[in-house]
Rosetta silent file (secondary structure, phi, psi, omega in degrees, C-alpha in Angstrom):
SEQUENCE: XXXXXXXXXXXXXXXXXXXXXXXXXXXXXXXXXXXXXXXXXXXXXXXXXXXXXXXXXXXXXXXXXXXXXXXXXXXXXXXXXXXXXXXXXXXXXXXXXXXXXXXXXXXXXXXXXXXXXXXXXXXXXXXXXXXXXXXXXXXXXXXXXXXXXXXXXXXXXXXXXXXXXXXXXXXXXXXXXXXXXXXXXXXXXXXXXXXXXXXXXXXXXXXXXXXX
SCORE:     score description
SCORE:     0.000 S_00000001
   1 L     0.000  161.301  168.197   -0.001   -0.005    0.001 S_00000001
   2 E   -96.937  122.955 -175.134    0.874    3.669   -0.201 S_00000001
   3 E  -116.228  126.747  174.408    0.749    5.068    3.330 S_00000001
   4 E  -105.110  121.677 -178.406    0.628    8.745    4.189 S_00000001
   5 E  -108.139  119.703 -178.560    1.709    9.520    7.739 S_00000001
   6 E   -95.760   94.768 -178.680    0.670   12.888    9.123 S_00000001
   7 L   134.101  137.199 -174.428    3.255   13.643   11.785 S_00000001
   8 L  -121.494   20.403  175.354    7.008   13.199   12.196 S_00000001
   9 L   -81.570 -161.600 -176.723    7.359   12.654   15.946 S_00000001
  10 H   -60.083  -41.828 -179.112    8.126    9.375   17.694 S_00000001
  11 H   -67.088  -47.680  179.181    4.786    7.795   16.785 S_00000001
  12 H   -58.720  -43.585 -179.725    4.958    8.820   13.130 S_00000001
  13 H   -68.061  -41.395 -179.850    8.528    7.567   12.794 S_00000001
  14 H   -61.055  -44.381 -179.322    7.821    4.271   14.578 S_00000001
  15 H   -73.293  -35.359  175.036    4.877    3.488   12.316 S_00000001
  16 H   -60.557  -43.835  178.583    6.704    4.667    9.195 S_00000001
  17 H   -63.762  -39.588  179.001    9.550    2.287   10.022 S_00000001
  18 H   -64.649  -45.926  177.394    7.062   -0.530   10.623 S_00000001
  19 H   -62.779  -38.734  178.808    5.286    0.016    7.321 S_00000001
  20 H   -60.311  -46.883 -179.336    8.673    0.241    5.591 S_00000001
  21 H   -63.521  -25.080  178.620    9.810   -3.122    6.982 S_00000001
  22 L   -87.991    2.133  174.580    6.545   -4.632    5.690 S_00000001
  23 L    91.811    6.866  179.178    7.273   -3.395    2.179 S_00000001
  24 L   -81.739  162.097  174.929    4.820   -0.519    1.935 S_00000001
  25 E   -98.126  137.251 -171.996    5.592    2.884    0.403 S_00000001
  26 E  -132.971  137.012  164.078    5.423    5.800    2.817 S_00000001
  27 E  -119.606  124.099  178.637    5.342    9.568    2.701 S_00000001
  28 E   -96.766  122.564  179.148    5.696   11.248    6.076 S_00000001
  29 E   -89.692  136.657 -176.796    4.042   14.656    6.297 S_00000001
  30 L  -154.206  163.775  176.377    5.699   17.331    8.405 S_00000001
  31 L   -82.684  -20.372 -178.012    6.028   21.092    8.717 S_00000001
  32 L  -131.413   93.255 -175.276    9.837   20.878    8.354 S_00000001
  33 H   -61.705  -33.240 -175.167   10.881   18.398    5.671 S_00000001
  34 H   -61.276  -30.812 -177.497   14.580   18.923    6.303 S_00000001
  35 H   -73.594   -7.857  179.419   14.460   17.333    9.758 S_00000001
  36 H  -103.747    4.477 -175.495   13.379   14.017    8.215 S_00000001
  37 H   -59.232  -48.420 -178.814   16.211   13.755    5.692 S_00000001
  38 H   -65.122  -44.971  179.881   18.306   11.358    7.778 S_00000001
  39 H   -59.605  -46.082 -178.714   15.327    9.237    8.804 S_00000001
  40 H   -63.163  -36.543 -179.657   14.091    8.884    5.218 S_00000001
  41 H   -69.965  -22.131 -177.125   17.558    7.864    4.042 S_00000001
  42 H   -91.919   -6.316 -175.428   17.709    5.107    6.671 S_00000001
  43 L  -130.317  130.780 -178.351   14.383    3.487    5.794 S_00000001
  44 L   -63.508  138.134  173.288   13.353    1.860    2.538 S_00000001
  45 L    65.757   20.790  179.061   10.478    3.425    0.598 S_00000001
  46 E  -109.343  126.428  175.659   10.164    6.415    2.970 S_00000001
  47 E  -123.110  160.400  176.386    9.918    9.953    1.649 S_00000001
  48 E  -114.140  148.218  178.043    9.222   13.242    3.406 S_00000001
  49 E  -163.685 -168.230  177.183    6.825   15.967    2.339 S_00000001
  50 L   -78.564  172.043  175.094    4.179   18.368    3.546 S_00000001
  51 H   -60.800  -38.669  178.402    0.981   17.222    5.224 S_00000001
  52 H   -66.069  -38.007  177.699   -0.798   17.770    1.900 S_00000001
  53 H   -61.172  -46.652 -178.431    1.835   15.686    0.095 S_00000001
  54 H   -64.538  -40.752 -179.587    1.345   12.799    2.516 S_00000001
  55 H   -66.062  -38.528  178.946   -2.437   13.009    2.312 S_00000001
  56 H   -69.105  -38.360 -175.666   -2.383   13.013   -1.469 S_00000001
  57 H   -70.869  -40.838 -168.380    0.097   10.121   -1.622 S_00000001
  58 L   -76.434  134.266  166.153   -1.526    7.751    0.839 S_00000001
  59 L   -75.525  -30.884  173.660   -4.173    5.205    0.026 S_00000001
  60 E  -131.222  144.454 -177.567   -4.459    4.971    3.817 S_00000001
  61 E  -116.888  153.744  175.242   -3.440    7.708    6.260 S_00000001
  62 E  -123.859  122.867  177.308   -2.097    7.704    9.797 S_00000001
  63 E   -93.595  109.036 -171.489   -2.781   10.685   12.052 S_00000001
  64 L  -133.732   62.227  179.912    0.192   10.800   14.410 S_00000001
  65 L  -130.843  172.909  173.537    0.367   14.249   15.994 S_00000001
  66 L   -60.183  143.467 -176.670   -0.469   15.808   19.340 S_00000001
  67 H   -56.331  -38.134 -178.216   -4.194   15.747   19.958 S_00000001
  68 H   -66.136  -22.367 -178.634   -4.408   19.512   20.216 S_00000001
  69 H   -97.732   -5.093 -169.403   -2.904   19.834   16.725 S_00000001
  70 H   -58.602  -49.159 -177.024   -4.921   17.079   15.047 S_00000001
  71 H   -65.128  -42.116  179.100   -7.666   19.174   13.472 S_00000001
  72 H   -61.626  -41.118  178.707   -5.229   21.819   12.206 S_00000001
  73 H   -63.587  -42.363  178.374   -3.031   19.153   10.611 S_00000001
  74 H   -65.412  -35.230  175.607   -6.015   17.608    8.837 S_00000001
  75 H   -65.468  -42.127  178.043   -6.996   21.038    7.558 S_00000001
  76 H   -64.191  -31.081 -179.844   -3.452   21.562    6.261 S_00000001
  77 H   -69.160  -19.347  178.953   -3.620   18.145    4.620 S_00000001
  78 L    86.705  113.309 -174.704   -6.595   19.426    2.575 S_00000001
  79 H   -58.917  -30.908  177.990  -10.029   17.998    3.165 S_00000001
  80 H   -65.216  -32.250 -177.906  -10.370   17.029   -0.513 S_00000001
  81 H   -76.356  -24.524 -178.752   -7.264   14.818   -0.203 S_00000001
  82 H   -97.963   -4.547 -179.487   -8.579   12.908    2.826 S_00000001
  83 L   -56.566  125.293  175.627  -12.111   12.471    1.488 S_00000001
  84 L    80.117   -5.546 -174.685  -13.096    8.805    1.570 S_00000001
  85 L   -90.489  151.051  172.817   -9.759    7.616    2.937 S_00000001
  86 E   -75.078  129.547  176.693   -9.160    5.440    5.987 S_00000001
  87 E  -119.785  114.002  173.125   -7.399    7.437    8.706 S_00000001
  88 E   -76.835  115.131 -175.284   -5.773    5.518   11.550 S_00000001
  89 E   -98.225  105.817 -179.951   -6.224    7.901   14.466 S_00000001
  90 L   -93.963    1.248 -166.679   -3.457    7.433   17.052 S_00000001
  91 L   -81.511  158.664  173.312   -4.163   10.684   18.879 S_00000001
  92 L  -135.132  146.636 -175.756   -5.233   11.399   22.442 S_00000001
  93 L   -81.895   60.967 -175.329   -6.643   14.672   23.843 S_00000001
  94 E   -82.964  128.876  175.685   -3.744   15.305   26.223 S_00000001
  95 L   -73.384  153.230  179.372   -3.520   18.768   27.757 S_00000001
  96 L   -85.487   59.246  178.204   -0.194   20.558   27.702 S_00000001
  97 L  -136.532  159.674 -178.924    0.137   20.379   31.475 S_00000001
  98 L   -69.652  145.383  175.428    2.158   18.197   33.815 S_00000001
  99 L   -66.363  153.380  179.488    0.553   14.951   35.007 S_00000001
 100 E  -108.583  115.354 -175.858   -0.734   14.875   38.567 S_00000001
 101 L    52.411   37.303  178.372    0.567   11.872   40.531 S_00000001
 102 L    86.373    0.866 -175.884    1.241   10.228   37.183 S_00000001
 103 E  -103.422  120.171  177.896   -2.228   10.961   35.779 S_00000001
 104 L   -68.834  154.577  174.338   -2.459   12.886   32.515 S_00000001
 105 L  -103.359  138.054  179.318   -5.038   15.635   32.023 S_00000001
 106 E  -111.174  151.751  177.491   -7.380   15.559   28.992 S_00000001
 107 L   -96.117    5.544  172.430   -9.140   18.472   27.307 S_00000001
 108 L  -104.858  173.828  175.914  -12.240   16.360   26.541 S_00000001
 109 L  -123.191 -173.122 -175.560  -14.858   15.086   28.975 S_00000001
 110 L   -66.095  -18.056 -174.025  -16.795   11.841   29.443 S_00000001
 111 L   -97.652    3.478  179.869  -19.402   12.849   26.858 S_00000001
 112 L  -160.163  136.579  174.811  -17.080   13.394   23.887 S_00000001
 113 L  -102.135  164.931  175.180  -13.846   11.973   22.521 S_00000001
 114 H   -64.304  -40.542 -177.915  -11.305   13.659   20.313 S_00000001
 115 H   -64.472  -33.643  176.217  -12.025   11.208   17.508 S_00000001
 116 H   -62.232  -40.741  178.217  -15.715   12.117   17.604 S_00000001
 117 H   -61.937  -44.789 -178.209  -14.767   15.753   17.105 S_00000001
 118 H   -66.791  -43.513  179.741  -12.520   14.850   14.173 S_00000001
 119 H   -63.034  -36.491  179.185  -15.088   12.537   12.555 S_00000001
 120 H   -68.151  -42.949 -178.622  -17.738   15.234   12.849 S_00000001
 121 H   -73.511  -39.982 -176.818  -15.561   17.939   11.259 S_00000001
 122 L  -111.072   66.529 -168.543  -14.028   15.715    8.576 S_00000001
 123 L   -67.127  -20.239 -179.922  -17.125   13.661    7.883 S_00000001
 124 L   -79.529  -14.975  179.431  -15.916   12.346    4.518 S_00000001
 125 L   -87.112  162.085 -177.384  -12.968   10.520    6.066 S_00000001
 126 E  -116.474   91.502 -174.841  -13.175    7.071    7.640 S_00000001
 127 E   -80.207  140.274  170.769  -11.506    7.256   11.055 S_00000001
 128 E  -133.600  120.020  176.634  -10.389    4.192   13.008 S_00000001
 129 E   -73.025  128.107  177.505   -8.941    4.629   16.475 S_00000001
 130 L  -163.895  159.584  179.350   -5.806    2.501   16.923 S_00000001
 131 L    61.945   17.490 -174.143   -2.292    2.619   18.433 S_00000001
 132 L   -94.034   -8.899 -173.403   -3.575    5.117   21.023 S_00000001
 133 L  -119.025   30.972  178.257   -3.111    3.033   24.190 S_00000001
 134 L  -157.292  156.125 -179.910    0.575    2.134   23.979 S_00000001
 135 L   -76.974  162.355 -174.509    3.901    3.926   23.547 S_00000001
 136 H   -60.852  -31.366 -176.282    5.679    4.271   20.216 S_00000001
 137 H   -69.181  -18.108 -178.168    8.414    1.742   21.068 S_00000001
 138 H  -110.280    8.248 -174.500    5.829   -1.050   21.328 S_00000001
 139 L   -71.299  -30.608 -177.270    3.599   -0.159   18.369 S_00000001
 140 L  -119.107  122.252  178.744    5.267   -2.527   15.911 S_00000001
 141 L    52.590   57.024  179.965    6.015   -6.147   16.801 S_00000001
 142 L   -66.144  129.191  179.819    5.815   -5.746   20.585 S_00000001
 143 L  -107.010   98.453 -177.877    7.813   -8.441   22.370 S_00000001
 144 L  -128.183  153.573 -171.966    6.221   -8.977   25.788 S_00000001
 145 L   -62.046  -29.483 -175.402    6.172  -11.980   28.097 S_00000001
 146 L   -85.166    9.759 -178.877    2.419  -12.442   27.918 S_00000001
 147 L    87.150 -169.674 -176.940    2.326  -12.958   24.145 S_00000001
 148 L   -57.807  127.415  177.916    0.632  -10.714   21.613 S_00000001
 149 L   -79.442  175.951 -177.093   -1.074   -7.772   23.384 S_00000001
 150 E  -104.500  131.129  170.919   -4.513   -6.390   22.555 S_00000001
 151 E  -107.845  126.539  179.253   -5.174   -3.266   20.535 S_00000001
 152 E   -90.857  131.670  178.747   -8.596   -1.721   20.962 S_00000001
 153 E  -127.294  162.159  171.900  -10.101   -0.109   17.877 S_00000001
 154 E  -159.565  164.191 -179.700  -13.347    1.636   17.015 S_00000001
 155 L   163.098  166.229 -176.032  -14.930    3.528   14.154 S_00000001
 156 L   -90.542  -12.091 -175.165  -18.116    3.804   12.118 S_00000001
 157 L  -108.492  115.612 -175.927  -16.885    2.105    8.930 S_00000001
 158 H   -63.789  -42.906 -179.174  -16.699   -1.699    9.027 S_00000001
 159 H   -64.090  -38.518  178.758  -14.474   -2.023    5.951 S_00000001
 160 H   -63.719  -40.659  178.950  -12.056    0.518    7.359 S_00000001
 161 H   -67.691  -34.447  176.397  -11.817   -1.417   10.614 S_00000001
 162 H   -63.254  -43.452  178.411  -11.186   -4.637    8.709 S_00000001
 163 H   -63.768  -45.415 -179.168   -8.257   -3.033    6.877 S_00000001
 164 H   -66.851  -35.414  177.448   -6.775   -1.573   10.064 S_00000001
 165 H   -62.200  -39.178  177.997   -7.205   -4.896   11.840 S_00000001
 166 H   -63.464  -39.036  177.829   -5.121   -6.614    9.127 S_00000001
 167 H   -64.458  -44.008 -179.046   -2.374   -4.025    9.648 S_00000001
 168 H   -63.180  -41.776  176.526   -2.456   -4.561   13.405 S_00000001
 169 H   -62.570  -42.453  177.138   -2.154   -8.325   13.032 S_00000001
 170 H   -60.090  -30.950 -179.684    0.729   -7.774   10.628 S_00000001
 171 L   -92.608   10.089  171.035    2.359   -5.615   13.317 S_00000001
 172 L    92.800   24.690 -177.468    1.993   -8.317   15.975 S_00000001
 173 L  -114.048  152.021  158.775   -1.277   -7.422   17.735 S_00000001
 174 E   -88.602  151.627 -172.519   -4.510   -9.077   18.665 S_00000001
 175 E  -121.881  134.480  172.114   -7.490   -6.847   17.843 S_00000001
 176 E  -121.249  113.985  178.996  -10.627   -6.045   19.800 S_00000001
 177 E   -83.957  116.099 -177.004  -13.270   -4.087   17.875 S_00000001
 178 L   -95.066    7.383  174.571  -15.131   -1.906   20.377 S_00000001
 179 L   102.960 -142.369 -170.672  -17.759   -0.670   17.956 S_00000001
 180 L   -77.495  177.328 -179.364  -18.619    2.813   16.733 S_00000001
 181 H   -57.405  -28.132 -179.720  -16.731    6.094   17.047 S_00000001
 182 H   -59.967  -28.430 -179.611  -18.495    6.741   20.347 S_00000001
 183 H   -67.494  -12.665  173.843  -16.369    4.011   21.908 S_00000001
 184 H   -61.350  -21.376  175.463  -13.350    6.287   21.557 S_00000001
 185 H   -61.342  -27.540  178.692  -14.677    7.843   24.776 S_00000001
 186 H   -95.559  -33.023 -176.518  -13.507    4.648   26.489 S_00000001
 187 H   -74.922  -44.205 -177.031  -10.407    3.891   24.391 S_00000001
 188 L   -58.053  -40.201  179.117   -8.711    7.288   24.566 S_00000001
 189 L   -67.348  -13.241  176.719   -8.541    7.308   28.402 S_00000001
 190 H   -60.832  -27.506  177.221   -6.638    3.990   28.304 S_00000001
 191 H   -64.274  -33.014  177.119   -3.555    6.057   27.499 S_00000001
 192 H   -62.432  -47.142  179.938   -3.911    7.734   30.891 S_00000001
 193 H   -64.862  -43.967 -178.398   -3.831    4.338   32.595 S_00000001
 194 H   -60.501  -35.662 -175.316   -1.006    3.074   30.386 S_00000001
 195 H   -78.067  -20.626 -173.672    1.202    6.060   31.240 S_00000001
 196 H   -57.139  -49.701  178.933    0.883    5.884   35.044 S_00000001
 197 H   -60.223  -31.538  179.317    3.592    3.195   35.584 S_00000001
 198 H   -67.637  -48.013 -179.325    5.871    5.180   33.274 S_00000001
 199 H   -68.401  -35.834 -176.089    5.499    8.451   35.102 S_00000001
 200 H   -85.276  -35.170 -173.339    5.674    6.878   38.553 S_00000001
 201 H  -131.049    9.082 -176.143    8.295    4.141   38.034 S_00000001
 202 L    56.793   36.687  178.980    9.791    4.752   34.580 S_00000001
 203 L  -108.110  102.842 -177.173    8.134    1.512   33.417 S_00000001
 204 L  -113.787    2.745 -176.832    7.031    1.906   29.828 S_00000001
 205 L  -102.342   78.496  177.667    7.249   -1.707   28.586 S_00000001
 206 L  -158.023  162.172  178.810    3.737   -3.008   29.047 S_00000001
 207 L  -153.708  166.484  179.017    0.507   -3.260   27.088 S_00000001
 208 L   -85.369  152.304  176.876   -3.110   -4.291   27.608 S_00000001
 209 L  -147.224  131.347  174.292   -4.408   -7.799   26.898 S_00000001
 210 L   -86.383  126.640  176.967   -7.941   -9.213   26.899 S_00000001
 211 L  -112.836  140.031 -179.962   -8.122  -12.660   28.509 S_00000001
 212 L  -128.924    0.000    0.000  -11.035  -15.042   28.080 S_00000001
């Protein structure tokens, strides 16, 4: 596939590297193309461009920016370019404030998720929440003692979720489909829980798993 990644931070780079190792073609969108020159040269099939370049290039897109910047980045990507495309939404609505006793602060409340806001504004895109409840170092082929961990996804488009599920399995995950976009209200806060051991004990190597 051709994958457009909107964001050049740790999450964007981790997923770009993962897609590269799987043989996909990638364009990483960023505000400063020059800072990705070394990264692009080190990974097969990875190019750098603007957000609009990445959105135009990708058959599937990955939104990998700070939650507060997500809507602006999608606007810069050009709504016509994202129309009808699957967007893997990795974002969380984290406030730019220090955590309290290891607990992050969110700018949303219990009655609305960030993904709901994005789906409402960019109604022509097909958002799927994924990769939002684990750190970037574990997003691709996580090696943990308990076996493959669980990634929770949600979204309104069944075909989009099927495609994203295949990618997650390819990247070493089990998948739990939590239903419609409204379920992002439950999935996004999992990042708060995931981060607590990291902030309190510098323990970032863990993930969630559903047991039956």
